[in-house]
BABA-789804 format. One record per residue (C-alpha): residue in three letters; x, y, z. Coordinates in steps of 0.25 Angstrom, whole numbers, padded with zeros to 4 digits, always signed. Layout:
<sites>
alaXYZ...
</sites>
This chain:
<sites>
unk-0033+0191+0204unk-0042+0190+0193unk-0039+0176+0182unk-0039+0180+0170unk-0042+0171+0158unk-0032+0166+0149unk-0026+0177+0136unk-0032+0175+0124unk-0017+0173+0119unk-0015+0163+0130unk-0027+0157+0124unk-0022+0158+0109unk-0009+0152+0114unk-0018+0141+0118unk-0025+0139+0106unk-0039+0141+0114unk-0042+0153+0106unk-0042+0157+0091unk-0034+0170+0087unk-0044+0176+0082unk-0050+0177+0098unk-0041+0188+0101unk-0051+0198+0097unk-0061+0193+0108unk-0051+0194+0117unk-0048+0209+0112unk-0062+0211+0113unk-0063+0206+0126unk-0052+0214+0131unk-0059+0228+0126unk-0073+0223+0132unk-0066+0219+0146unk-0067+0234+0152unk-0060+0236+0165unk-0060+0220+0169unk-0048+0219+0159unk-0035+0226+0163unk-0026+0220+0154unk-0022+0227+0140unk-0027+0220+0128unk-0013+0211+0128unk-0009+0206+0140unk-0028+0202+0139unk-0023+0193+0125unk-0011+0189+0132unk-0002+0196+0123unk+0010+0204+0126unk+0008+0219+0123unk+0018+0217+0112unk+0010+0205+0107unk-0002+0212+0107unk+0001+0225+0098unk+0008+0214+0088unk-0007+0207+0088unk-0014+0220+0086unk-0003+0223+0075unk-0009+0213+0066unk-0019+0203+0075unk-0012+0189+0065unk+0001+0189+0076unk-0006+0181+0088unk-0001+0167+0081unk+0010+0176+0079unk+0013+0180+0093unk+0008+0163+0098unk+0020+0159+0090unk+0029+0169+0096unk+0025+0166+0110unk+0026+0151+0108unk+0041+0152+0102unk+0047+0161+0114unk+0048+0172+0102unk+0048+0187+0105unk+0038+0195+0098unk+0047+0205+0089unk+0052+0192+0083unk+0037+0186+0081unk+0034+0199+0075unk+0047+0200+0066unk+0042+0183+0061unk+0029+0189+0059unk+0031+0200+0051unk+0041+0193+0042unk+0029+0183+0039unk+0020+0194+0036unk+0031+0200+0027unk+0032+0187+0019unk+0018+0185+0018unk+0018+0201+0011unk+0003+0203+0012unk-0001+0217+0010unk-0010+0217+0022unk+0002+0214+0031unk+0009+0226+0028unk+0004+0235+0040unk+0006+0222+0050unk+0021+0221+0046unk+0024+0235+0046unk+0018+0237+0059unk+0024+0224+0064unk+0039+0227+0059unk+0037+0240+0068unk+0033+0232+0080unk+0044+0224+0078unk+0054+0234+0076unk+0050+0240+0090unk+0051+0227+0096unk+0064+0222+0088unk+0072+0225+0102unk+0062+0217+0113
</sites>
């Protein structure tokens, strides 16, 4: 079995790559063709749900990291993130709040 390099999220958690380098990993996944058989989420080192949350808002990587480190469920972490966005009351965040609110409602039973 071929060994795989550390995922983006493993390196990010270790402080070895900055948050912004995730785009390079996404490009590498797209360019890998048949050489990579994992879905993007696994390639990045995220669960499918974590990846879905990140795709909705690329600013969520620090929140995802904090949730993992605290052993917090993703719905709880996303709800806390939504509360922070609501308190900031930025017009740009309205779509992010709406999308994540729907996500939390679907995953609240998890």
